[in-house]
N, C-alpha and C positions, 0 to 999 in steps of 0.2 A: 425791192418793194417788200413791205412787211407782210408776213403771213397773216391770213385771216384768223382772228382770235376765235378759239373754239372752247366749248365747255361741255360738261356732261349733262345729258338728258337721259337719266338712267345709265345704262351701260354704253349708250351711243354718244359719240362726239358730234356736236352740232355747232354751227356758228353762233356766237354769243347773242347776236341780235335776234335769233330765231327761238331761243329757249323760252322766253316769256310767253310767246304766242302758243307754243306747244303745250306749256303748262296750263294756259288759259283754256285750251281746247279740252284738256283732260278734265278740268274741274267743271267746265260747262256741261260735259257729257254725264257727269256723275252727281251733280249738285242735288237733285231731288232725292237721291238715295244715299247721300253721303253719310248722314247720321246713322241710318240703318246699317250701312256697311261697317261703320266704326264699331257699332255694338256687336255685330256678328263676328268681325275679325278678332276682336279683343275679348269676346265673351263679356262685354260690358265693363272691363277693367279700366278702359280709357277714362271713364267717368271719375274713378277714384284718383287717377293720375292728375286730372284737371282740378279736382278738389285740393290736391296737394299744391298745385301751382298757386291757387288762390291763397292758401295759407302762407306760402313763401313770399308773397308780395308785401306783407306787412301793412297793407292798406287799412285806413281807419275811416270812420264816418266823416263825410264831407270832403274827402280827397278825390283825386282824379286819376284816371288810368286810360291808356290806349292799348287795345289788343290788336296787334299787327297781324295781318293775314287771319283776321278773326272770323271770317266767313259766317258759319252758322251759329255763332254767338254762344256756344257752350261756356267758354271761359268768361265772356263778358257778363253773362247772367250771374255767374258766381261772384264776379267782382262787384257788380251792382248791389249785391246783397251786403257786401262789406262797406261800401261807401254811402249807401242809403240814398234817400230822395234828394238830399242836399249835395250829394256827390255827382261825379260825371264820369261816364265810361264811353269811350269812342271805339266802335268796331271799325277797323280800317282794313280794307281788302281791295285788291285790284280787280276781283271778279264780281261783276254785278249780280250774277245768278246766285252765288253763294251769299252775298249780302242780302238779297231778297228773301232767301230762306231764313237767315238770321233775324231779319226784321219781322217776318211773320211769327217766328217763334217767340220773340219778345212781346209782341202784341197778345199772343195766346197766353203768355205767362203773366200778363198784366204789368209788364215792366216797360214803360214807354218814356217816362219823364227823364230819367237820368242816363238813358242809353241813346246814342246817336250813331248813325251809319255814314261813313265817308268812303267813297271809292278813290283809291290811290295806290301808288307804287311804294312798296316797302323800302326801296332804295332812294326814294325822294319824298320823305314824309312831309305832307303839306301843313305843318304846324310850326310855330316859332320855337326857338330854343327854350329850354327850361319850362315847358308847359305842364307836364304831368308828374305826378308823384311816383308813377310806376309805368313801365312798358312791358307787356307780355307778348309772347308769340308761341303758339302751340301747333306743332306739326306743320310749320310753314317755312321755316328758315332754309330747309334743304331745297325748297322749290324756287328760291330767288337765284338770279344769275350770279350776282356778286354778294356773297354772304357778308363779307367784311363791310360793304357799304350799308347793308341793312342794319348790322350791329352798330355801326357808327351813327346812323340816323336815330336809332332807338336811344343810344347814349345821349345824343344831342337834345332830343325833345324831353328828356327826363330832368327834373329839378335836381340840384345838388342834394345829396343824401338819399335820393330815390334809387329804386332798383330796376334792373332789367332781368326778366325771368323768362328763360327759354325752355320749353318742353319739346323734346324731339325723340324720335326713334333712335336707338343707339346700338351698342355692341354688347351682347351677353358676355358676362365675365367668366362663365364656365364653358370651356370648349365643347364639351359633349352637349350641353344645353344649346349652345350656339348652332351645332349641326342639326339638331332636331328643329330648331327655330327656322333655319334655312330651308329645310325640307317643307315645313308648313308654309313658309312665305312664298315659295316658288311653285307649290302645287295647290294647296287649299285656297289661298287668298285669290289668285287669278281665276280659279274655278268659281268661287263665290262672286267675284266681280262680273263674270260672264253671266251667271244665273240671275243675279239681282239687278245689275245695271245694264247688261247687254254689252259691256265693254271690258273684255278680258285684258286688252292691252293697257288700259289705264292702271289696272292693279298689278300688272307685270312691271310697269314703270315704278309703281310704289315700292315694290320689293327691291328693284334695282337701285332706286335712289337712296334707299336706306343703307344698302351695302356700300355705296359710294360716299356716304356721309362720314365726316371725320370722327375719330375715336373721342372718347370723353376727354382725355387729356389734350388732344389736338384742338378740340372746340373750346376748351377752357383757355388755351393760349390765344385763340382768335378773339375771344371776349376781352382778354387782357390787352391785346394789340389795339382793340377798338377804344381803349381808354378806360375801361371799367376796372374797378379795384375789388379786392377781397373776393375774387371769383371762386365759387365752390360748386361742386356738382353732387347730385344725389341719384344713385341708380334706383330704378324702379323695376320690380319683377325680374330680378336677376340681370338687369342691364338691357332688357328689351327696349326700354326707354330711359331717359335721364332728364333731370331738371338741372339746368345751370343757372346760377344766380350771381349777378355782379352788381356793384354799388357805384354810383356816380359820386365822386368827391368834389 
């Protein structure tokens, strides 16, 4: 009999079919304070990283984009400014609590016409082939059970000539800086999570999942294996995060 397939949930190994539910529980518990925690953890730098994602999309007025695992709509709002009222941006996320936060944020920002919210699985995107000019994902790819499937789906729904843009926490290029970052990640971030959200474990998982994420070169290869071409990556803040960009030909 085949062994039960297992995957990483942070440093723990869990059955593949259990990971998504565990991730859902994490984001359900932190949804209301998710944006605040991002600001506190990164000292607001994540906003500049997301602006860089928008610049890398190459989107123009009237075009369309899907932001996978788009949750609280930070990236979608930036994309909507690029495509304008004649364009289309879909926020696509499996977690309804995160989508609701994003929907409220768009209403508060006066952006309602060109942004729509769809609940769904990143590994089975519910749109036809060649639908969007671009697909983005910010800090979400490491949370899916099969990253290669999610990349394949983003490749599938993008039009030929369109881009797939992935923003994710990555690996500092300077070893000394990396050690300092590790210390911060495993002490300060879980403490902040406990104080702000009441869930220390959720932010311990965050730190662990970052360490288990592939290196910049390894993730580049995963994007190439998914069928994307001309894949390049751009380190941000010394490699704390990286943007990977691939093109569908």
